[in-house]
Each structure stands twice: as structure tokens, then as C-alpha cells.
C-alpha positions in Angstrom: -33.0 -18.1 25.9 -29.7 -19.9 26.2 -29.5 -20.5 22.5 -30.4 -16.8 21.9 -27.6 -15.6 24.1 -25.2 -17.9 22.4 -26.3 -16.6 19.0 -25.8 -13.0 20.2 -22.4 -13.8 21.5 -21.4 -15.3 18.1 -22.8 -12.3 16.3 -20.8 -10.0 18.6 -17.7 -12.0 18.0 -18.0 -11.9 14.2 -18.7 -8.1 14.4 -15.5 -7.6 16.4 -13.7 -9.9 13.9 -15.1 -7.7 11.0 -13.9 -4.5 12.7 -10.4 -6.0 13.3 -10.1 -7.0 9.6 -11.3 -3.6 8.3 -9.0 -1.7 10.7 -6.0 -3.9 9.8 -6.5 -3.3 6.1 -7.1 0.5 6.5 -4.1 0.8 8.8 -1.9 -0.7 6.1 -3.5 1.7 3.5 -2.8 4.6 5.9 0.9 3.7 6.3 1.5 3.1 2.6 -0.3 6.3 1.7 1.5 8.3 4.3 4.9 7.2 3.1 4.2 7.7 -0.6 2.7 11.1 0.1 5.7 12.2 2.1 8.0 11.0 -0.8 6.0 13.0 -3.3 6.9 16.2 -1.5 10.4 15.3 -0.4 13.4 17.3 -1.6 13.9 15.4 -4.9 14.4 17.4 -8.1 11.1 18.3 -9.8 11.5 17.3 -13.4 8.2 15.5 -14.3 7.5 12.5 -16.4 5.1 9.6 -17.1 4.5 7.6 -13.9 6.8 4.7 -13.5 4.4 2.0 -12.4 7.1 -0.7 -12.1 8.8 0.9 -9.1 8.4 -1.4 -6.1 9.3 -0.5 -2.6 8.7 -2.1 0.9 5.9 -0.4 2.8 7.5 -0.9 6.2 11.0 -1.5 7.6 12.5 -1.4 11.0 15.4 0.8 11.9 18.1 -1.9 11.7 17.1 -4.0 8.6 18.1 -3.7 5.0 15.9 -4.3 2.1 15.7 -3.5 -1.6 13.6 -1.4 -4.0 13.3 -2.4 -7.7 12.1 -1.3 -11.1 11.3 -3.5 -14.1 12.3 -2.4 -17.6 10.9 -4.0 -20.8 11.7 -3.6 -24.5 8.7 -4.4 -26.7 10.5 -3.1 -29.9 12.2 -5.1 -32.6 15.5 -3.4 -31.9 17.9 -2.9 -29.0 16.9 -0.3 -26.4 19.4 1.3 -24.0 17.6 3.4 -21.4 19.6 5.3 -18.7 18.4 5.1 -15.1 18.9 7.5 -12.3 17.9 6.7 -8.7 17.8 9.1 -5.7 17.7 7.7 -2.2 17.3 9.7 1.0 20.2 10.4 3.3 20.3 12.5 6.5 22.1 15.3 4.6 21.1 15.2 1.0 19.8 12.4 -1.3 22.4 10.2 -2.9 22.2 9.6 -6.6 23.1 6.6 -8.8 23.3 6.4 -12.6 23.1 3.2 -14.6 22.7 2.3 -18.3 20.8 -0.9 -19.3 20.9 -2.7 -22.6 17.6 -4.4 -23.5 17.4 -6.8 -26.4 14.2 -7.0 -28.4 11.4 -8.5 -26.3 13.7 -8.6 -23.2 12.7 -7.5 -19.6 15.1 -6.8 -16.7 14.5 -6.2 -13.1 17.0 -3.9 -11.4 17.4 -3.8 -7.6 19.1 -1.4 -5.2 19.7 -1.9 -1.5 18.5 0.4 1.2 19.1 0.4 4.9 19.4 2.4 8.2 21.9 4.8 6.5 19.0 6.0 4.3 16.6 7.0 7.1 15.7 10.7 7.1 13.1 12.7 9.0 13.5 10.1 11.8 11.0 7.6 10.4 11.2 7.5 6.6 13.3 6.2 3.6 12.5 8.0 0.4 13.2 6.8 -3.1 12.9 8.3 -6.6 13.6 6.4 -9.8 14.0 8.1 -13.2 14.2 6.5 -16.6 15.4 8.9 -19.3 13.6 8.8 -22.6 14.7 6.3 -25.1 12.6 6.7 -28.3 9.8 5.9 -28.5 9.6 5.5 -24.7 9.1 8.8 -22.7 10.8 9.9 -19.5 9.4 7.9 -16.6 9.5 8.9 -12.9 8.4 7.2 -9.7 8.7 7.9 -6.0 7.9 5.9 -2.9 8.3 6.3 0.8 9.0 3.5 3.4 7.8 3.9 7.0 10.4 3.0 9.6 8.7 1.3 12.6 10.2 0.8 16.1 9.5 -2.9 16.6 12.0 -5.6 16.4 10.4 -7.6 13.6 10.8 -7.1 9.9 8.5 -4.7 8.0 7.6 -7.5 5.6 6.3 -9.6 8.5 4.1 -6.8 9.8 2.8 -6.0 6.3 1.8 -9.6 5.5 0.2 -10.1 9.0 -2.0 -7.0 8.4 -2.9 -8.3 4.9 -3.8 -11.8 6.2 -5.7 -10.5 9.2 -7.7 -8.0 7.1 -8.7 -10.5 4.4 -9.5 -13.4 6.7 -11.2 -11.1 9.3 -13.6 -9.4 6.9 -14.2 -12.5 4.7 -15.0 -14.9 7.5 -17.0 -12.4 9.5 -19.2 -11.3 6.6 -19.8 -14.9 5.5 -20.7 -16.0 9.1 -23.0 -13.0 9.8 -24.9 -13.5 6.5 -25.1 -17.2 7.3 -26.5 -16.4 10.7 -29.0 -14.0 9.3 -27.7 -10.9 11.1 -27.1 -9.3 7.7 -30.0 -9.3 5.3 -29.4 -9.4 1.6 -30.2 -5.9 0.6 -30.5 -3.7 3.7 -28.6 -0.5 4.4 -26.6 -2.2 7.1 -25.4 -4.9 4.8 -24.6 -2.3 2.1 -22.4 -0.3 4.6 -20.6 -3.5 5.7 -20.0 -4.6 2.1 -18.9 -1.1 1.1 -16.3 -0.8 3.9 -15.0 -4.3 3.0 -14.6 -3.3 -0.7 -12.9 0.0 0.3 -10.5 -1.9 2.5 -9.7 -4.4 -0.3 -9.1 -1.6 -2.9 -6.9 0.1 -0.3 -4.9 -3.0 0.2 -4.3 -3.4 -3.5 -3.4 0.3 -3.8 -0.9 -0.1 -1.0 1.3 -2.2 -3.3 0.6 -0.1 -6.4 1.6 3.1 -4.6 -0.8 5.8 -5.9 -1.1 8.0 -2.9 -4.0 10.1 -4.2 -6.1 7.0 -4.5 -5.1 6.0 -0.9 -6.2 9.4 0.4 -9.6 9.1 -1.3 -10.1 5.6 0.1 -9.3 6.6 3.6 -11.6 9.7 3.4 -14.5 7.7 2.1 -13.9 4.9 4.6 -13.9 7.4 7.4 -17.2 8.9 6.1 -18.9 5.5 5.9 -17.6 4.6 9.3 -19.0 7.8 10.9 -22.4 7.3 9.2 -22.5 3.6 10.3 -21.6 4.6 13.9 -24.4 7.3 13.8 -27.0 4.7 12.7 -25.8 2.3 15.4 -26.2 5.0 18.1 -29.7 5.8 16.9 -30.6 2.1 17.0 
């Protein structure tokens, strides 16, 4: 009886650890998706263009820190390339624009960075960025947007981001391994499938948080919510 109680306590602990890991990962997905979704409908000029996948922004910042966003430009041609770059960054009144020309030698890549800080906060809790690369034959116009969530805590946004990443990966990984090892999850049952599916959705959401495709984030959150509700319903019936 004592060993059985200890086994149940361990299973309960690993179940809670699993929930903490999944919630941490989906929380980061929610924050990243929220910021990027807001940026997509912010007051930037609507001009269109191929998605700029190299645009990189922080997911979180606090209201006093400064950070940077960046883009990476590459020239795969056998001649010089001179693209022009326009960046728009939110301000309380209207976005501020910056123009820059870059010379890329054949085969060369360059990373361009711009600083953002408290002066760029708009709508109380966001910093919005848009980067635009004008067409330089044969490369088309490229456009990217991102939104950074401003949190009220006194620690850096990067610290919170990586804590959530580590907690989510370790929490789900260790708990799934231990529950399968203890036999509380069988190899092919519906319960195991739901646990694995939520973990996979969480992992894809984490990856997408750094890629910044808000539509994918919305789909992941919606499916995760559906799987969570179904799992809770089965648990209540049991």
C-alpha cells in the first residue's frame, strides 16, 4: 500500500510537471503570436511583398530596457547587389522611418541591426517593427513585421523568454519519459496520443515563436485548446 501511494504521488508530480511544461510553451507561443498579430494590423503602410523571413525581433522586453531587431541580407549572385532598406518603428505619435543602402559583394551576407527602447512603446504594451527591402533584380520586394510585448516585471525580456523555453522543454520531456517509464502511459492508447500531441504542438509553437508566422501560432493555439478540452472531458468521465 505504501509503495502504491508513493507511485501515485510520483505520477501526480510528473503530471503536474507535464502541465507546467506545456503551459509554459503555449504561453510563450501566445505572447509571440499576440505581438506579431498586432504588428500585422498596426498603422504601417500597406505595400505588400514577399515575406522577409530574416527579420528577427525580441519576443518580450520590459518598459525600461533597450534591445535590437535585425535583418540578414545575402547576395547569391556573381555580381554586386545594392538593395535599399526601409525600417519603420512604432512611436507614440507616428512610426519613425529609416532608410539605408547596402552594398553586397558576390556571395556576401550582412546582418543589419537597429536599436529599440522605451521611446518606441505604443498602445501601452507594444513595440512594432516593419522592415522593407526594395527590389534589386532578380530579388523581389521583401517585407516583414514583428511585435514585441512589453512586460511590467523588472527582469529582461530575454530572461523570461529563455526561462519559458527551458521550463517547457525540460518539463514535458522529463515528465513524458518518467510517466512512460512508470507505465502510467501505455504505448498506443488514446491518453498517450493526447499527451504526445500536446507536447508536439507545444514544440512547434516554440519554434514558430522565433520564426514569427502569426497565422501558424493562431492555429497551434486553437488546436492545443481543442485537445486540452477533449482531454479534460475524458478525465472528468474517468
